[in-house]
N, C-alpha and C positions, 0 to 999 in steps of 0.2 A: 060197236062200233068202230071202222077203220079211220084212224086220224092220218088223212091225207099229208099235211104238213109234215108230221114225223117221219112218214115214209120218204118224201121228196128230199128231208133232211138228210135221212139214212144214206139215199141213192148217191146224194152229193159226195157224201164222204167216201163212201163206196169205190167213185170214180180215181178218190184220191191214193188209193189204199195199194200197199204193196201183196204179194202174192202170199207172202209169210204173215203180215198183218192181215189179212181176209181171213186165212187158216185159224188165226189165234180167235177173231172174231167169233167166228164160227163154235170154236171151242168152248169160248166164253160163254156166247149166247146157249149154247146146249147144256152147260153146267149150271148155269141160272133158271132158265126156262124148265129144265128136266128135272131140277132139283138132284141132279148126280151128287153120289158120297164120294165123287174122286173130283181134282182138280183139272183145268185145262191140259197142262202141262202133260200129266198122264193119259193124256187121250192121244195115241199116236196118228200120224195123219192117212193112213193107210188100213187102219184097224178096222174090222168090220163092226158094225154100229149095233147089230144086232145077232141073236144067237148065242150059244155056248161058248164059241171062239173069241166074241168081240166083247164090248162093253156090256150086254145085256139089256139093250132097249127093248121095247113091247109095240103093241099098236098102237095104244095112247099114247106113247113115246113119239111114234110116228106122225101121229096127226098135231101133236104139240111143236113138231119139229117144224112140221110145214106152216104151223101158224108163224111161228119166230121166224121162219126165213121171209114169209109175207111182210111182216113187221119191220125186223131188222136189216133187211136187203131189198126188197119192194120185189121180191121174184117168187112168183107162185107155183104151187105144185098141183096140177089141176086134175090129174086122177091117179089111180093107183098103181098103172101102169108104169107113168112115169117116175111116181115115188118108188117105185122098187128098182127103177135105174139109178135114181140119184142119191136116196138116201142110204146108200151101202158105207160109206165112210166121208171123212171129212175131204178128201181127196176129190171125191165125186160128187160132193154140195160144192165144194170150190170149183170146180169145172162147169158146173151148170149155172153157179152165179155168174162167171164171166163168160160164158155164152150166151145167157139171156143180157147180161149188161151188154156185150156186143151187139146182141139185136136190137136192144134200146136205141143205142148212140146210133146204129145205120138208120134205123127207120126216123129219127130225129133228124139227122141230116137231109134225108129224101122228102121230108115234108117243107 
């Protein structure tokens, strides 16, 4: 069950965050939610998340990552096509969150 109060609180904090803070929070969420054996500091912003040249995430990790993005940042990854584009690196996740944050802010000002 989704706790909307927690999501709203996280989204409010997200609007006040700098780019570096957002990247750090993404990495910390990944380490915690995916139980990675590395620290957030060891994840490069542009490192591939999947495959042998990256940090070695798999399809189960992708699902956990999508859930974590929704819980922590209020951003959903609606299908595998978008997931393939978004879940490439910390930078692509960061950009997606900012894109969705911009859409959210824009829809709130037009209502």
